[in-house]
Steps between C-alpha positions, in 0.01 A plus 500: 500500500794610711731236653425412858734522796730202587289415804188494299668297239615255760155458659349453159754233424469316827120520562308596198685405179361189341763224458489154360546177689877528423516846664552672166290824452193491299433872554804661335400857610265657747278591202470129441368450845238781454397352169467151656271631777295713272447214254401257772242734657354608163453131400148504637385801296399297195512692169636807675794321655765673283358845579480441863857343503643824371299701755617287788851530371495875498380503865788277605793620302596810706408340840171705511308195599668230702322168537595296802808291484325174434345639190829654369682163563231261394271646233564330167748263653304183435577375852256365760537797740231733622500867401321579827744612776321376806200296639307470812443127556183326605358500845692257713274241668553414864594136432826326420406364156378845390804677635741292302290511189536883521872463557520305171300778324744763639800305377352471146422864482845611618663251262313677215642835606230642729523643843225407746289638781323284766269578796597265783209628724290190397731267694421421860722644774788322663371264782146475365381141503503293190198270516552134406873483561523594870761765430530888516538715188851636430358828384523714176868599541621137495330459152651834394842349575412224260401751233826685568708182443319424179557853375880468563501195272300639214687711237226704343527475118874469543557871590414562867405340824131514563336780683216449745261702708339363818212667667323438827193675649548716806251298701669157437622347830857450353531858388761588764725214375438608145610857582816375673591239239773701324679568831689179418738608219486165334129444506246552219752690287297427178190670639383851525263519800193728537228514770151528371380796696120553534309833557369357833859437619605857410201641687598273800857645482376854500258435787747300703242204507568133554537281193395137479704230317264241353488205264214279393252689723714449814662785684854401602589794696471888529758768513528875465473606131777756559728240630462297185546808288818595697627150426449547126677842508790379718553203264501705181732746665743232609497282184284668240211253525212447509325748270131577537213447256169687574289206384153655566588804290629281218172288495274799534659689210546193278329541157411129527354530862190308369685181395820457698652527850863591534728389784843505349729697256776413259858506649547884487145594587393707203242238387243385763353191333236230557592126505691415183511866397786612285668836451576638158724805521630779285614863559492833317839665514412855606865614474488438127202728459641821648562790268715810562648351812646724780341814342204723588308307227585146624196274480373159428389460139138401582403464131771230459380344827147483365629314189718268693269375777240342266776313310642370827159387614441313177842330519444385850153376425645288224754346745215313664426324166858410405643401843550156650378426855646263741154376619161479323336675788730806438414516140123488573525766759709735275264449195182550704612844631786612272642728771808693398729721711611802298730730701780740471880523545735778485266719703774650717709584197203661342434709801873608516493590130186711570684661794270358771643366825384145566261501797417881480146636446595594149626150425181343642278720297702434184498137562128486557437675172710244313345200675151633441571523128641148485201360689260678259679390185535146623130452591387657170735273305369192681143613428595533125648156511183366654299655220730330245576170667241470780525563874656271738275187557405579861401859421171595674422853391287619798712336777823604326396863470398493863864455613663764713794549256281504189276773658802729521558486125406801273143490388576432138721213588218347708273558204731315265519205736121497541456508121782264391613310806861482596758250367716485818354469845786687660730725299757682709774392738852623604741210470870463600710601205848481631662301234300624204573852619874431499453343161321817381815716540476513881183698542354525856314195596116490517371776711811485729724797545850478343703253712848639400572758229840346418718206611785280383467140405775249452480276188699186509684461176592174327859503620381538860574870535231748594397805303319781686228682320269780624130450490297823528127563536319600175388849626838568663677409174271722296570792740878452463481499126290819500664692795842348547648520853237743629378411850192291514179682587317414817238283308771241457422290800548120561313237705698553827466877491122486530292473813271200546207742475617614150526141383147432628363815343621391156367143547161632610483744213556218242265253675203729433529411133600133525224241519730216606790600733858624510841352562713753690759499774523778751884514541600630846846581634658259739520770767132587498353456850208271576280785611548671154442158327213344690213698335592440136250220445227698677569799282481272194160380618364841572627622161297241310777260394418129466820374656839615620859363502806658662870436496753607747855358491528248776701213637271229372439601136828691464673827540716735291811363343788738434869584484710748684527849348820643383644771715473753219120447498454514875428869543259506210312192648454619858151648445339169396592141438395316183527130419602315193693771317201674329671800366441788266828494313843325503765660704732485205489348158560125488663303226231372271461130518396329180129435513428142371171615369669722244623185316181299567637314815347439840592609851591179671405513859574127559853446364671250736776640710851371437665272769829607646753237580458533880183583692433557869231278652351321795385145568200427728397172648132412498363209708162384365312249741389281208850462352769269640784729392550865528468734207784744422418823319775712358433852376773687312486878433621752256561879530288697256471877509665506838243261636545141609234277355438126462650346178461117539373231730600134563285258694661175607410199720604134546133414456476383142122534509548878473764486224282576193297785632799655682704514177194653317446752779874591500495566121172691487567730799853567387370594151264744666775647720725559196231703318541784741230732639304439814502121551363507851170371361669154502478510882131581479426228249691219687346599838147468355549140402323261718539115505163310482663231714561757774779732605709500814548685824846659509612703808143552610367612160297305243681492163260371221760320288864432451504744203348760745795433741745544213323832419562606864867429473525708184309777676744493790793515263360792303435694823851425629660642195278804494321406181156507656361662812417290802115499522517443875685818563288769657621760245625456142799695380383797293690781359407746227640598172453872426470694183390851423224561261537858379546689828289255705557149641243235436466191716405168343518198727585193306597141573681231330342339194480121520566470122788742417630573847494872464380723782212621286189332628222744561154437656243654260130421450517207744781337301870478526643627174874515409590823335818342363388177325114543502440192718160518672317283741173596342569555126 
């Protein structure tokens, strides 16, 4: 196998390489990781385990099949983590004891490494009477705040902050507050939000009818359906949320329509799931299956696809038997239905290599042919598994075959299911693949278009210096190897070059062949007008999609970060502005820095910064009502890469009651500051701390704890030195880096990554994914 690129090597080492308790690698090579996974998944095959281990290994070794990140990291690791990426939790009862029991279940699930989805429509609206206690209900959003605080605290499996999805029905009395929740930049940051939109509501919107908001059989009020729809669209235009889930379509087309009701999805929306449902994900790498790329004979090798899909289905089915589960209810649900989510990644690269422009009629037709083949082979493979091992326990032949999606399968596939049953209740899904796609030699992610064809990333070296390296898209790199500096053809298009209609056309084309759903983000340019934006969700509904998510750079979730262009580049860059230095080729050869991987080393992204003898700083006085003495907070800064950034903090007070924890706080925060990168998350974490004894009113505002007050001081300092933007400003500073790709310019709006600090955070498939370090909110 050929050596993988430095970025892929780094992501493997950071996220997927098995290491012992002492941090020393157990997987010495990537092949060791593939072998570990293959052996673990083949362990349930009895006497044929050795044969299937080799078959599974061959599917993995060239990135042709990519299991989800949880499987790559955890299979064969002998650790109590789940191999299932995400879960929908149980139905939340409308009583205090039940609510907090479900909060506990959520915490246990995220601790084991799973993201979660919840429907909060079951909680009574704000102001509704609570019988027996003589009080009014605080409403679903107040409990969502509690979930959000819990999620900030839990470090999922030691690798990521938990991801959550919250849904609410479009007829819930608090739906307007739910829609506006993300208007506050600091609220519900751990949640993705989606409105459960019914067919009746969409008909009311089209007819300009009134719409009733109800709960528990009581109508709270009525409003114009179009007014509520306009609130949804204006909110997602302004701060990228909420998304929409067409819940009636999901339930009507569910293979398990006869034994479950769905009201929520996993965090990125590709798996609508019943209570305690789990999503098991994996992707076929289409880019690895293209032969004769960029020629008249370019095509997907459908014979290899037909061989690969059944192997992938079998591997994923085996995961159900070898995985741990955070809760017993989740294990029972998974084993009763054995649903899997086999999807694709590298679709955009495969289309480029076949000379089809993403979003065009040719690309739609080509995509439909490939997806139809995958669906056919997947269901035939699941039927064959049922013949060998038995169908899923809740299989009801007549009722299953009556499902809308099953009725659309080829006749011979339906005959196989009628004869043998089917092993997996649902088979296909399109998951977010941001990190594993970077890992797989930077192929395009899921069904998304290419985000950037090339960009620079800075790697922090052990001595504190930075080494720049270029990261290029798989298809772009292949084109350069074959054609050198020839201009890129017009089928090289990126996410921002496409119209919303072209995005939706591709999503709708794929949805026809997917029995679950799809994770996709329709990226829109910041300058798009609301009139051009407002009908995207309606178009998605009319096109047959099961949901829709958009992202437009904005002042709440972030805008483009950049640097000034050199005068020599100014004339060439006047036609278009591109962020984050995605570029086709270096302006001139750069001295080659020694790659630590060549000698078996590691790229250290967390080497502490050296302390100069003298540092600039500022001391702030904080008066806390419960303390007899003022607290003095000193923040010292360092200049790094021409940017002033916090380096250390000291917290002092005459009140000895505070001494131990202020010393601990000083040391811990200073250690974080000295590691570099974007450390603004410290502010967010401190401001989220609440004191169970109560906070205090300071200058007319309620501050939940003394630690939150210290967090506000740190935030004030970071804003004053220009390290972070002021969230209260009406406009964020946004510039654009620009690069030329061939003879065209390609925009790629990116934000600052909270882990590595690089301006390389892209919104794809409902997730924030860093193209520099592989950090993902959802992976």
